[in-house]
N, C-alpha and C positions, 0 to 999 in steps of 0.2 A: 512172245508166246511159244510154247513148245510145239515143234513140228511132229505131229502124229498122223501119218498118212494112211492108217489102216482102212478106214471107211470114209470115202470122200464123196459127199453129195454134190452133184452138179444139177442146178435147178432147171426146170422146164415147166412153165405154167400150163402148157397145153394139155398136160396129163391130169389136171386137177378135177375136171368134171364138176365144177361148181363149188368145190371145197376152198376154204381160205388158204391162200399161199403161205402166210405166216404161220397159221395153225399147222399146216402139213410139215413145214420145216421144223417147227418146234417139236412136233411128235418124233420126227427123224432124229433130232438131237437127243431127245429123251431115250430113244432106242439105241443110241450108241454111235451115231455119226461123229467122226473125229475132225472133219474139216467140211466147210461149205463153200462152194463156188457159185456166185451169181453169174449166170450165163445170159439167158433171156435175149436172144439175138433180135427179136422183133420189137423190143421196147424202144421207145423214143429216148433221147438223151435225158430229158427231164424225168420221165417215168423210171428209167434205169437208176438215176440218182436217188429218187424217192425210195425205190426198193432197196437200194444199197444202204441207205441210212437206217431203214427199218431193220434190215438184216444185221447191221452193225450192232444195234442195241441188243438184238436177240442172241447173236453169237457170243457177245461179251457176257451175257447172263449165264451162258453155259461154259464159258472159258474155252471156246472152240474158235480156231482161226477162220476169218472170213477172207476169201479170195475173190477177186474181181476178174472176169474174163475180158481180155482185150483192152478195156478202157483204163489206161493208165491215169487219165485225168480224173476219172471218178474214183479210182482206187486212192489217189492222193486226196481228193476232196473229203472222203469219208474216213480217211486214215485206216484203210483196210490193212490186214496183216500180210496180204500177198496179192500179186497180180499174175495171171497166167496168159501167156502169149503163144500163138501158133507160128508155124514156119512162114506164113505169109504176112505176119505182123512185123513190127520193127525188130531188128536183131537184138539178141539178148544183151550184147555189150552196150548198145545204145540205151536200152531200157535201164540197165544197171547204172548208167550215168545220170538218169533222170530221177529214179526213185530213191528214197532214203535207204541207207545201208541196212537198217533194221527191217525193211519191207522184204518179204520173201518173193522170190522170182521163180515161177514155174514155166517150163517150156515144153511144147509138144515135140516129141522126137520119135520118128518112125524107123530110123536106121541107127546103126552104131555110130556112124560118122556124125550125124546130127546130135546124138546124145553126148559124145565126147566134146564136140564144139560148144554145146550149150553149157556143159559143166565148166569148161575153160573160160567161158564168157561171164561166169558168175551165177549160173542157175543154182537154185537150192533144191529143186524137185523136177522130175521129168514125168510127163504123161505120155504113155505109149499106147497106141491103138490105131485103128480099131482091131481089138483082138478077136472079136466075133462080129458078125453082121449086125448092123444097127440102123434103125430108121431115124435116130436122133441126129446122126452126122453122116449123111449118105455120101459125102464127098471124101470121107476119110479112107486112105489106103489101108489095106489089111496088113497087120503085123503078125507074122507067123510065131508060133510058140518058140521055135528055135532062135528067131531073131530077138524076141523078148528076152530070152535067157542070155544071149550075147550082149544085149544092151545092159542088163543088170550086172554082168560080169565086167563090163568095160568102164563103169563109172563108180564113183564113191558116194554119190548122192542118191536119195530114195527114188525109186521108179514106181509109178502107179499105173496099173493097167486100166484102160478105158475102152468102151465100145462093146455093147451087147452083153455086159457082165451080169450074170444072174446068180441066184442062190445055188442053182444046179451046176453051173459051170465055173464058178470062181476058183475052184481048186486047181484048175489048169494053169492060169497065169500065176497063182500063188506058188505052184510047184516050180515055175520057171525062175522064181527068185524075187518077184516084186515085193515091195514093202506094204502094198495095199491095193485096193481096187476103187475106181471111181465109177459111180453108178448114177443113172438118171431114172429110167423107167422102173427099175427094180424097187425103187423107193417111192417115186412120185406117182406111179400107177396104182398100186394096191389100195383098196379102200381102208385097210388097217395099216396105216403107215408105221405106227409104233411097232407092231409085230414084225413087219417086213424088215425094218431097220435092225431090230434086235436079232432076228434070224441071220441076217447078213453079217452082222458084227460077230456073232457067236461062231459062224463058220470061218470067217477070216482068222479069228483068234485060234480056232481049232487047227487050221492049216499052219499057222505060225508055230504052235506048240509042236506039231508033228515034224516040221522042218528043223526045229531046234533040238529035238530029242536025239 
């Protein structure tokens, strides 16, 4: 499946306030999300698997890649399109030996050194952040705009900015050269998920057009 990292939804059910998880994700897909990552750190293994299976069906319907956070076993079990690993997870080169060649590998990288090493080890995508303060991942080190630009310039694979990205500030990491943005709250929080996703996608596309002019 084609890798299109423009608008990367990372799920977080605590933002739903009674709304259906799958309904919210489907509205986000209808609004223009180009990738979905199942994160859900508090889910049990069985629950995570059930969510992954449901999302696999949904993302296939919209021809959008499904990524699994951390859990290589579940990514393999549901035949996900990709798995995303942090710096404290197993190394990228070890993950690449486990997963099928066609499965995409995303790695979190907060420094140029981490980014270059991840690409050399077989990563297909980098997630860099937190670019802005965020309550979703309080343990994430801040990545300055200048560092983000250096990371983008140092690698040949797409870089996605994550951490506190909103409609109002996404132009900042986009100007640094990222291929897209990963969002949690900016899509999962608003009561009108469809409108929120569409506005974000339109702004990302606007920034890309401006950069390519």
